[in-house]
Each structure stands twice: as structure tokens, then as C-alpha cells.
N, C-alpha and C positions, 0 to 999 in steps of 0.2 A: 668215470663210470656213467652209463646212460641206461635208463629204464623207461621205455616208451609206453608199455601197456601193463595192466595189472598182473597178467600171467606171464609176462616176459621178464626173464631174469636180467639183472644189470650186467652190462658187458664192459670189459676193460679194453681200451684202445691204446696199446703200447707198441712202439716201434722196436724192431730187432730184439724181440723178446720170446722166450719159450711159451708156448700155449698148449694146454691140455684141453681138448674139446670133446664133449659128449653130445651126440644127437640122438633123439628118441622118436619113435613112432607113436602116434596118437593112440591112447588107451593101451599101450604096450602090446599091440597086436603083432603077430609074427609075420609081418609083410615082407621081411627081407630073407625069408627062409630059402627061397630058390637060389641056387648057385649063380644063375645068370643075373639075378637082381643084385646080388652081392658084388658080382664082377662089374656091373654097370655103375654101381655106387662108387666103387674104388676107382674106376676110370674117371668118373666125374670129379671125385676128390682130387685126384692127381691133376686133372685138367685145370681146375680152378686154382689150385695152389700154384701151379706153373704160371698161369695167366697173371696172377697177382704177385709173383716172385716170392711166395712163401715156401719155406722148406718143409717137406713132409718127412718126418723122422720115423715114426712108428704108427701103426694103425691096427685095429681089429674091427671086424664087422660081424655082429651076431644077428639073431633073427628079428630083434625088435629095437636094437640100438647099435651105435658104433662109438668108438673112442679114437681120437687122433692126438698124436703128440708131434708138434712141429715148432717152427720158428717164424714169427711174423717178419715182414719187411716193413709194411706200414700197418699199424694196428687199426687205423680207421677203415681199412678194407675188410675187416672181419665181417661186418653186417652184410656187405654186398656179396662176399664169397658164399656165405651160408644161405642168403636169400636165393642166389642163383643155383647153388647146389641142391637145396631142397625143392626149389621151383622146377628145375629141369628133371629131377628124378621122380617127383610126385606123379606126373602124368604116366611115366613108364611103369611105375609100381602099381598104380591104379589099374592100368591096362593088363598087367601081368597077373594081378591077383583078384581083380573085380571087387576090390574092397570099397567100403563106403569112404567118403571124404570127410574130414581131411586125412591126409596120409601122415604128415609130420606133425609133431607136437611142438618141439622146441630144440634149442641147443644151448648148452652151458659152457662157459669157458673159465679157465683158471690159469693163472700164470705162476708156475713154480718159482719160488723165491730164491732157491739155491740148488746146488747139485743134489743134495739129499732128497728134497721134494721132487725133483725131476726124476730121479731113479726110482723112488717109491711109486710115482705115477706110471712110469714106464713098466715096472714089474706088474703093477695092477692091471694095466692094459693088456700086457702079454698073457697074464694069468686068467683073464676073463673067461675064455672058453672052458677052462677047468672049473672055475668058480661057479659058473652057471650050468655045469653038468653036461656040456656038449661032448667033451672028451676027458679021458683020464691023463693023457700025455699030450703036451703042447705040440709035439711033432705031428700029431694026428689031426690037427685043425688047420685046414688050408687057407682060411680067410683072415690071415694075420701076418704082420711083418716079422713074426718070430723066426720063420725059416731064413729070411734074409739076414737077420741079426746073427743067427746061429752060424751061417756061412761066413759072415764077416769077422766075428770075434772068436768063434769056436765054443765048444761045449764047456770047457773048464772055466773060461772067463765069464760065460753066461751064468754058469752055476754059482760062481763067486759073486756075481752081481745080485743074484737072488738071495744068497746067504748074507751079504753085506747090508741089504735093505729089505728085511723080512716083513716090514709093516704092511706090505701090499696085501697080505693074506686077510687082514682084519680092517683094511682101510674102508672108510665110508666117504663117498663123494658128497661133501657138505653142500656144494653149490646146487646140486639137484635133489638133495634130501627132502626138502619141504615142498617140492613141486608135485602136485597130484595129477600126473598125466595118465 
């Protein structure tokens, strides 16, 4: 684990390991509200994950934060991936929204220890648009990997996943809980 600055969370650098990552906009401003901004962010996430040979499993982009679930190749690439991701999108977001700087606050990572933790985090990520009141039905939110997963495994298997790991509804992300951004 490495912690470089007082407001910077400690990061894990583990190879070939599942990662759950949350990125947040400074002061929780809704700078990602425009669909084209969300699309750019997703494109950049995919680009950097591909560049560093990380697997992108699931994602959701909301108006002031995002969640990613994937798998590392080299854990030591984590810092560089998110430095580039946030650096390359900050200018575009600033131009699109005319916001004050800084754009990004931070990112937090967590490595699920087992299958149960992985699925609880996955369900949490997928459920986020409902949790935050964007939609009542996950099918109605376009900026999530929910649709891809729904096509891959089908309605019944996905419903079973949500029933088997129901803790997502009350889950608290401890890694970001005490950070006042």
C-alpha cells in the first residue's frame, strides 16, 4: 500500500487481481451530466485499460462519480492509468462545462477478497443509478455495463445474482467513506 499525500487514499498494487475502483468529481459537482462527457469518459477508461492490458468487467458513470470493476495485469500500473485517465478527461470536462478547477478529486480502489465480495460490489455498481435516483429500472439507464451483462447472461441469471448477493442495497464503500470531497 502506498499513500503519498494527506488527502490521497492508500492504494493497493496487486497483479492479476480484481479491482473495484471509484472516481469522484471535486466537491461532488455534476460535471459528468452531459451524455457526451460520459461517453468520452467511458472511451478513455476503455482506452487506458486496453493500453495497460487490464480487463474492464463492469462500469457505471453517474453525474459526479463512476465505478469500475475489472482485473489488473500489473497492479503497479494503477496510479499511471488513473493519472492519465483523469488528466486526459479533465481538460475536456472543463471545456464542456466551464467549471472551476480542479475537476477530479480522487479515486479509491479495493480488491475483493473472494467471489462473494466481487458479486456484492458488482451488484452495488449495477444498482447505483437506482440507488441515486436516476432511474427506477436498471434497463432505463444507458451509462452502465448492465445492458451488456443482461445480454450475456440473461434476465433469470442476473435476477438470481441480485437475490444471491442482496447486501448491495445497504453496502457502504468504506474506502471512500471518510474522505470529504
